[in-house]
N, C-alpha and C positions, 0 to 999 in steps of 0.2 A: 504494500500500500504506500503510495507516494504522498508526501506532505509538501505543500508549497507554502512559503511565507510571503506575505504581501507587505510591502513598505508603503506607508502613506506617501502620496505624491509630494506633499510639502517637504517631508524629510529627505526624499531623494533629490529634490531640487536644491535644498540647503547643502547637502553633501557635495553635490556636483559643483555648486557655486563656490564652496570653500576650497575644493580641489583646484578650480580654475584660478582663484585669487592667489593661492599658494604657488601655483606654477608660474603665474605672471610675476609675482614678487621675487621668486627665485631667479627667473630669467633676467629681471631688470638689475639684480645685484651682480650679475656676471659682468666682467669687464668686456666692453665692446671693442676695445683697441686690440687688434690682432698682434701687436708687438709686445704685449705684456705677458711674456712667458719666461721671465727670469734671465733673458739674454739681452745684453745691450745691443740695440740695433746700430749698425754702421752704415746701412743703406735702407731706404724705404723705396720699394719698387711698385709703381702704379702700373698694373698689368691690364692687357686687353684680353679678349676671349681666347686668342691664340698668342700667348706671350712669346717674345723674341728669345727668351731663355726658358727651357722646358721646366715644368713644375717639378719633375723628378729631380732635375739638377738643383733647383732652388731648395728642395727639401733637405739637401745636404749642407746648406748654409743658413743656420738659424740666425746668424747676424744680419741677414737680409730679410726685412719685414715686407711681406707681400700684401698689398692692398688692392681692392677692386674699385674704389671710388675716390673722387677728389676729396670728399669730407674726411675719409679715413687718412688720406695723405696729409691733410692739414693737421689732424689730431696727432699724427705720429712723428711730426717734425718739429717738436718743441725745443729740442736741443740739437747741437751741431751734428749733422748727419748728411750723408750723400742722398740726393734725390734722383732716382732712376725712373724714367718714363718710357713706356712702350709707344712706338710710333702710332699705333692704332687709337690711342687715347690722348695724344698730345693736345688736341683741341679742347679736351675737357678741363685742362688746367687753366685756372684763372691767372693770367699773366700779371695782372695788377697785384695779386697776392704774392706771386713769385718774386716780384720786384721790391717787396717790403722786407725790411730787416725782421728777424734774423736770417730767414731763408734766402734773402738776396745774396748772402755771402757763402752759401752752401754750394758744393759742386753739384751740377745738374748733368745727368747723363741721358741722352735720348737714344734709345735702343731701336735700331732698324735702319738708320742712315749713317753712312760713313763720310758723307759730305757735310761738314760742320755748318757752313753758312746756310745751306738749305735746311738742315735740321732745326737750327735755332731761330733763324729769321723767318723762313717760309712756313715751317710746320708748327713750331711752338709760338711764334709771334713776338719774340723778344725784339726790342727796338735797337737792332744792330745795324750800324752804317756799313756800307760796302758797295761794291760795284753792282750794277743791274745785271742780272744773268738771265738768259733765255734757257730755262731748264729743259725745254723740249729739245734744244740743241746740245745741252750738256746735262744729261740725266744724272740725278744724284746716285751715288754708289751705295750699295748695301753695307752694313756694318754698324757702328755706333759712334757717337760724338759726345764730347764733354765740354762744358762751359763753366767757368767760375770767375767771379770778380776777385782779384787778388789785392788790389789797392785802390782806394777811392778817396778823393777830396771833393770840395765844392767845385774845383776847376778841372779835375781830370779823373780818368778811370783807367785802370789796367785790368786786363782779364786774360785768362787762358781760354782758347777755343781751339779744339783739336779734333779732327776726324780720324777714325780708324777703319780701314777697309778690311775688317776681319770678322769672322763669325763670332757673335757675342757669346760670352760665357761668364758665369758668375765670378769665377776665379779672376779672370782678366779685368772685369769691371771693378771688382774690389781692389785689385792691385793699383789701378789708376786712381780711383777715388780716395783710397787710403793715403796715397802720397799727397793728394791735394788737401785732405783733411788734416794732415800733419803740418801744413804751413802755419806760420804764426798768425792767428786771427787778430792780433793787436794791430796789424797793419791795415785792417779793414775799418774804415771810418764811414758811417752813413753819410750819403751825399748831402743831406740837409745840414750837416754840422760843419761849421767853419773850422779850418785847421787852426790849432793853437799857435799864437805868435811867440 
């Protein structure tokens, strides 16, 4: 003989509601920053659906924080770190934000183009002066390119801009941006600040 128990509908709704509230509050207490895993990030990589560096390779480099959106990129770059951007998402980056300190003085790597002027002026939209180029006659080369302001006053700016016609790899990009991160940040002065007399 089978016995069945019936729960009052009000009690079932209350239990279900409590479970949902608990699940929501537990979820909101979890860190949303993908870089908070106990490893100090040395690079934050904004990737596209098909990243220029495979996800399998990136998994071997916990110091590279992989993010999928611009808001995550912003939240993960509060301290000195390299910014890597896939060519497929370059236009998602707010150039006005990228031009503000402190990220203004971080090394920026654009993955996918080995022609630096094309990468940073045409794709990323940085205000870089230089010759007009007919890119249909001089197509950009595959690879990756790096840009970093190394010295700046109210009157002048010095920067590194270099293209690499190589297959991108996490090891190679880290090698380049680590060298740039090691430069003395004291030489970088926000452009709005007048140099001391």
